[in-house]
C-alpha positions in Angstrom: -39.7 -12.4 -48.9 -38.0 -12.0 -52.2 -35.8 -14.3 -54.2 -34.5 -13.8 -57.7 -32.3 -15.6 -60.2 -29.0 -14.4 -61.6 -27.8 -16.8 -64.2 -28.3 -20.2 -62.7 -28.0 -19.2 -59.1 -30.8 -17.9 -56.8 -30.4 -14.9 -54.6 -32.5 -13.5 -51.8 -33.1 -9.9 -50.8 -34.8 -8.3 -47.8 -34.6 -5.4 -45.4 -33.5 -5.8 -41.7 -33.1 -3.0 -39.2 -33.0 -0.4 -41.9 -30.4 -2.2 -43.9 -30.7 -4.0 -47.3 -29.6 -7.6 -47.1 -28.8 -9.1 -50.5 -26.9 -12.4 -50.6 -26.3 -15.4 -52.9 -27.7 -18.8 -51.8 -25.2 -20.6 -54.1 -28.2 -22.8 -55.0 -29.9 -23.5 -58.3 -33.2 -24.5 -56.6 -35.8 -21.8 -55.8 -37.1 -23.9 -52.9 -33.7 -24.1 -51.3 -33.2 -20.3 -51.8 -36.5 -19.6 -49.9 -35.4 -21.8 -47.0 -32.0 -20.1 -47.0 -33.6 -16.7 -46.8 -35.8 -17.8 -43.9 -32.8 -19.2 -42.0 -30.8 -16.0 -42.6 -33.7 -13.8 -41.3 -33.9 -16.1 -38.3 -30.2 -15.7 -37.6 -30.3 -12.0 -37.8 -33.3 -11.7 -35.5 -31.9 -14.0 -32.9 -28.5 -12.3 -32.9 -30.1 -8.8 -32.7 -32.2 -9.9 -29.7 -29.4 -12.0 -28.1 -31.4 -15.2 -28.5 -29.2 -18.2 -29.3 -29.7 -21.9 -29.2 -26.7 -23.1 -27.0 -28.1 -26.4 -25.8 -25.0 -28.2 -26.9 -22.8 -25.8 -24.9 -24.9 -26.1 -21.8 -24.6 -29.9 -21.6 -20.8 -29.8 -21.6 -19.2 -30.9 -18.3 -17.0 -28.7 -16.2 -14.1 -30.9 -16.8 -14.4 -30.3 -20.6 -14.6 -26.5 -20.4 -11.8 -26.4 -17.7 -9.5 -28.0 -20.2 -10.3 -25.3 -22.9 -10.1 -22.6 -20.3 -6.6 -23.6 -19.1 -5.3 -23.5 -22.7 -6.4 -20.0 -23.2 -5.3 -19.0 -19.7 -1.7 -20.2 -20.3 -1.6 -18.0 -23.5 -2.7 -14.9 -21.7 -1.0 -15.2 -18.3 2.5 -15.8 -17.2 1.8 -17.7 -14.0 0.0 -21.0 -14.4 0.9 -22.9 -11.2 -2.0 -21.7 -9.1 -4.5 -21.9 -12.0 -3.6 -25.6 -12.5 -3.9 -26.2 -8.7 -7.3 -24.5 -8.4 -8.9 -26.0 -11.5 -7.5 -29.4 -10.5 -9.7 -29.2 -7.3 -12.7 -28.0 -9.3 -12.4 -30.9 -11.8 -11.9 -33.4 -9.0 -15.0 -32.4 -7.1 -17.3 -31.0 -9.8 -15.8 -32.3 -13.1 -18.8 -34.6 -13.9 -21.3 -31.8 -13.5 -22.8 -30.2 -16.6 -23.1 -26.4 -17.0 -26.8 -26.6 -17.0 -26.6 -28.1 -13.5 -24.5 -25.3 -12.1 -26.2 -23.0 -9.6 -25.5 -21.2 -6.3 -26.3 -24.4 -4.3 -23.5 -26.2 -6.1 -21.1 -23.4 -5.3 -22.0 -23.4 -1.6 -21.6 -27.1 -1.5 -18.2 -26.8 -3.0 -17.2 -24.3 -0.4 -18.3 -26.5 2.4 -16.6 -29.6 1.0 -13.3 -27.7 0.7 -13.6 -26.3 4.2 -14.0 -29.9 5.4 -10.7 -30.6 3.6 -9.2 -27.8 5.8 -8.5 -25.6 2.8 -7.9 -21.9 3.6 -10.8 -19.5 3.0 -8.7 -17.4 0.7 -7.8 -20.4 -1.4 -11.4 -21.4 -1.7 -12.4 -17.9 -2.8 -9.8 -18.1 -5.5 -11.1 -21.5 -6.7 -14.7 -20.3 -6.8 -13.6 -17.3 -8.8 -12.1 -19.7 -11.4 -15.3 -21.7 -11.4 -17.5 -18.7 -12.1 -15.3 -17.5 -14.9 -15.4 -21.0 -16.4 -19.2 -20.9 -16.4 -19.3 -17.7 -18.4 -22.7 -15.9 -18.4 -24.2 -18.5 -16.1 -21.3 -17.9 -13.7 -22.0 -14.1 -13.7 -25.7 -14.8 -12.8 -24.6 -17.1 -9.9 -22.1 -14.5 -8.8 -24.8 -11.9 -8.6 -27.1 -14.2 -6.5 -24.3 -15.2 -4.1 -23.2 -11.6 -3.7 -26.8 -10.6 -2.9 -26.9 -13.3 -0.3 -23.5 -12.2 1.1 -22.1 -15.7 0.6 -19.8 -15.2 -2.4 -16.6 -15.1 -0.4 -15.7 -16.8 2.8 -14.3 -14.7 5.6 -10.9 -15.6 6.8 -8.4 -14.2 9.2 -6.3 -11.5 7.6 -2.6 -12.6 7.8 -0.5 -10.0 9.5 2.9 -9.7 7.9 5.9 -9.5 10.1 8.5 -6.7 10.1 11.9 -7.9 11.5 13.5 -5.8 14.2 17.1 -4.7 13.8 18.2 -7.4 16.2 16.3 -10.1 14.3 17.8 -8.9 11.0 21.3 -9.1 12.4 20.7 -12.6 13.7 19.3 -13.7 10.4 22.2 -12.2 8.5 24.8 -13.8 10.7 23.1 -17.2 10.6 22.8 -17.2 6.8 26.4 -16.1 6.4 27.5 -19.2 8.4 25.1 -21.6 6.6 26.3 -24.4 4.4 24.1 -23.3 1.5 25.9 -20.7 -0.7 22.6 -19.3 -1.8 20.8 -18.3 1.4 23.1 -15.3 2.4 23.0 -13.4 -0.9 19.3 -14.3 -1.4 18.5 -12.9 2.1 20.5 -9.7 1.4 18.6 -9.3 -1.9 15.3 -9.5 0.0 16.4 -7.2 2.9 18.1 -4.6 0.8 16.4 -4.7 -2.6 12.9 -5.9 -1.6 12.9 -8.6 -4.3 10.3 -11.4 -4.3 11.3 -15.0 -3.9 10.7 -15.9 -7.6 12.6 -12.7 -8.7 15.6 -13.7 -6.6 15.7 -17.3 -7.9 15.6 -16.3 -11.5 18.2 -13.5 -11.5 20.8 -13.8 -14.3 24.3 -12.4 -14.0 23.6 -10.1 -17.0 21.0 -8.3 -14.8 23.7 -7.4 -12.2 26.1 -4.6 -12.7 28.6 -4.6 -9.9 30.6 -1.7 -11.4 27.7 0.7 -11.7 26.2 -0.8 -8.6 22.6 -1.6 -9.7 20.6 -4.6 -10.8 17.6 -5.0 -13.2 14.7 -7.2 -12.2 13.7 -9.7 -14.9 10.5 -11.7 -14.9 8.2 -10.5 -12.2 4.8 -11.0 -10.7 3.5 -7.6 -12.0 4.2 -5.4 -15.0 5.4 -2.6 -12.7 7.9 -5.0 -11.2 9.4 -6.3 -14.4 12.4 -4.3 -15.7 12.7 -2.1 -12.6 16.2 -1.0 -11.6 17.4 -1.2 -8.0 20.6 0.5 -6.7 22.9 -1.7 -4.6 23.7 -0.3 -1.2 27.0 -1.1 0.5 25.8 -4.2 2.3 24.2 -5.8 -0.8 27.1 -4.9 -3.0 29.5 -6.6 -0.6 27.3 -9.7 -0.4 27.1 -10.0 -4.2 30.8 -9.5 -4.7 31.5 -12.3 -2.3 29.0 -14.5 -4.1 30.7 -13.7 -7.4 34.1 -14.7 -6.0 32.6 -18.0 -4.8 31.0 -18.5 -8.3 34.3 -18.1 -10.1 36.0 -20.5 -7.8 33.1 -23.0 -8.3 32.6 -22.7 -12.0 35.8 -21.1 -13.2 34.0 -18.1 -14.8 30.7 -16.2 -14.9 28.5 -16.2 -18.0 25.9 -13.5 -18.5 23.1 -16.0 -19.2 23.9 -18.1 -16.1 21.8 -17.8 -13.0 23.1 -16.3 -9.7 21.7 -19.3 -7.9 22.4 -22.5 -9.8 20.2 -25.6 -9.8 21.2 -28.7 -7.9 23.1 -29.7 -4.8 26.7 -29.9 -3.7 28.9 -31.0 -6.6 26.0 -31.4 -9.0 25.2 -27.7 -9.6 24.0 -26.5 -13.0 24.3 -22.7 -13.6 22.2 -22.8 -16.7 19.1 -23.7 -14.7 17.7 -21.7 -11.7 17.4 -23.0 -8.2 13.9 -24.4 -7.6 13.6 -23.5 -3.9 15.5 -22.1 -1.0 12.9 -23.0 1.7 15.1 -25.6 3.4 18.1 -23.2 3.6 15.8 -20.5 4.9 14.3 -22.8 7.5 17.7 -23.8 8.8 18.9 -20.2 9.0 15.8 -19.2 10.9 16.3 -22.0 13.4 19.9 -21.1 14.0 18.9 -17.4 14.5 16.0 -18.2 16.7 13.7 -16.0 14.6 10.3 -16.8 13.2 8.9 -15.5 9.9 9.0 -15.8 6.1 11.6 -14.8 3.6 8.9 -12.6 2.1 8.7 -10.7 5.4 12.2 -9.3 4.5 10.5 -7.4 1.7 7.9 -6.1 4.1 10.7 -5.0 6.4 12.5 -3.0 3.7 9.3 -1.2 2.5 8.5 -0.4 6.1 12.0 1.0 6.8 11.7 3.1 3.6 8.4 4.5 4.7 9.7 5.3 8.2 12.7 7.0 6.7 10.5 9.5 4.9 11.1 8.2 1.4 8.4 9.3 -1.1 5.6 6.9 -2.2 6.8 6.9 -5.8 10.3 6.0 -4.8 9.1 3.1 -2.7 6.8 1.8 -5.5 9.6 2.0 -8.0 11.9 -0.1 -5.7 9.2 -2.6 -4.7 7.5 -2.9 -8.1 4.1 -1.9 -6.9 1.4 -0.5 -9.2 -0.8 1.3 -6.6 -0.7 3.1 -3.3 -3.2 0.6 -2.0 -0.7 -2.2 -2.4 2.0 0.0 -0.9 -0.2 0.5 2.2 -0.6 -3.3 2.4 3.1 -3.8 2.5 4.1 -0.9 4.7 3.7 -1.7 8.4 4.8 1.3 10.4 6.2 -0.1 13.6 4.8 0.7 17.1 8.1 2.5 18.1 7.9 4.8 15.1 4.3 5.6 15.8 5.1 6.2 19.4 8.0 8.6 18.5 5.8 10.4 16.0 3.0 11.0 18.6 5.6 11.9 21.2 7.1 14.5 18.9 3.7 16.1 18.5 3.2 16.3 22.2 6.6 17.8 22.8 6.0 20.5 20.2 2.8 21.4 21.9 4.5 21.5 25.3 7.3 23.6 23.8 4.8 26.2 22.4 2.9 26.3 25.8 6.2 26.9 27.7 7.3 29.6 25.4 3.9 31.4 25.9 4.2 31.1 29.6 7.7 32.5 29.6 6.6 35.5 27.5 3.6 36.2 29.8 5.8 35.9 32.9 8.4 38.3 31.3 5.6 40.8 30.5 4.2 40.6 34.0 7.6 41.1 35.5 8.1 44.3 33.4 4.8 45.9 34.4 3.9 44.6 37.9 5.5 44.9 41.3 7.1 41.9 42.9 5.2 39.9 45.5 6.9 41.4 48.5 6.3 44.9 47.4 2.7 44.1 46.5 1.9 43.1 50.1 3.5 46.4 51.3 1.3 48.4 48.9 -2.0 47.2 50.4 -1.7 49.2 53.6 -0.1 52.4 52.4 -1.1 55.3 50.3 0.1 55.7 46.7 2.4 58.6 47.5 4.0 56.7 50.3 4.4 53.6 48.1 6.1 55.7 45.4 8.4 57.4 47.9 9.3 54.0 49.6 10.0 52.2 46.3 6.9 50.0 46.2 7.1 49.8 42.5 10.6 48.7 42.7 11.8 50.3 39.5 13.3 53.7 38.8 11.3 54.1 35.6 8.0 54.2 37.6 9.4 57.1 39.7 10.4 59.0 36.6 7.0 58.6 35.2 5.4 59.9 38.4 7.7 63.0 38.3 6.7 63.7 34.7 3.1 63.5 35.7 3.7 66.2 38.5 5.4 68.5 36.0 2.5 68.1 33.6 0.1 69.6 36.1 2.4 72.6 36.8 4.5 73.9 39.7 3.3 75.3 43.0 4.0 78.9 42.0 1.1 79.0 39.6 -2.3 80.3 40.8 -5.2 77.9 40.4 -8.9 78.1 41.4 -8.6 74.4 42.2 -5.2 73.1 43.2 -5.4 69.5 44.4 -2.5 68.0 46.3 0.2 65.9 44.7 -1.2 62.8 46.3 -4.6 63.5 44.8 -3.2 64.1 41.4 -1.2 60.8 41.4 -4.1 59.0 42.9 -6.3 60.1 40.0 -3.8 58.9 37.4 -2.9 55.6 39.1 -5.8 53.5 37.7 -4.8 54.5 34.1 -1.2 53.5 34.7 -2.2 50.2 36.4 -4.5 49.2 33.6 -1.9 49.9 30.9 0.6 47.7 32.7 -1.9 44.9 33.3 -1.9 45.3 37.1 -5.7 46.1 37.2 -8.4 44.8 34.8 -9.9 47.1 32.3 -13.4 47.8 33.6 -14.4 49.5 30.3 
């Protein structure tokens, strides 16, 4: 411990972790300077060893820290609706609990209480995730213990998204076109032909739509990859948006770039400067008239599935849908049973085609080298010479080959010590000829 005086002010100086610490106490008393040095040493030692006195923090209630957490969450994240919903349930059921009271038993009790309230397992898992993040380091410890006990997340049935068939799509389009709501038809066409999400559709401005160049730009989106993406307008979507623009001009007299495609309000009290809040009622009515069940979001699943079945590349689909990973693309793409059946059927047909071609080639080769069935029965009881003379082989080229073999052995005018008969000569060469044509197996 070392303190010294400079002018009227006392300083302290010491070494910590290989570094020289020299600071002013701003005090004129030596006793105060010594206490200040001791406190500074203590702070450095506790910080170096991660030892902190946080008793005041640990006695705060979950309701108090939830309020601070939400303020920071709103600054860092765009969507706040679900966060407010989840933390609202946490503060309702656990708000009076102090951080020091939080443990895995409290979390398991919260899960059970929410299950009794018939909350969905997925919703409860999200709420528990918020709770553990609220608790900071203590939450990470509880998370590790729950994960070790395999009780961190509740198991729930995985929702199977629906892909509309062409007939269902047609029914929905016709029902929405005849609906009283001017918003449901263009909104459905945006979902079916552009794969836009519900919130993206409701917040589209006219400045984002270029009917001349036939494309639109997505504004505020759920993901960074989705925001700012450009989507071409196919013929069906272009026609729907042109009709909607005509209605818009008749209703408001003009179109302003900052106005929303789907204005807020009802009937004669529409406000184009504000976006429509929901299209659930119009969608429910359209579904009922069409006799189809499903969500508007399933139209997005349908488009992505159709793109995948058409052979479009993964990057193209992700650019249109606004996905950030192939894992999410896999979640949205539901290759339909008929497409799977056709793909497997095509594999089988290709195999059958290859097998049939091989059989045809083998049959053609056998026909060229072997006698026909009728002649083959005739050969069994006759000698080779008689078979050749009576046309057992059934082809003139076989007879020509036999004559060439006779000439190779010479004519009858030559003198030989051993002069076998013609029958014997041909009989000796027949096995070689039969093996070469595949009539007899090769014993060698």
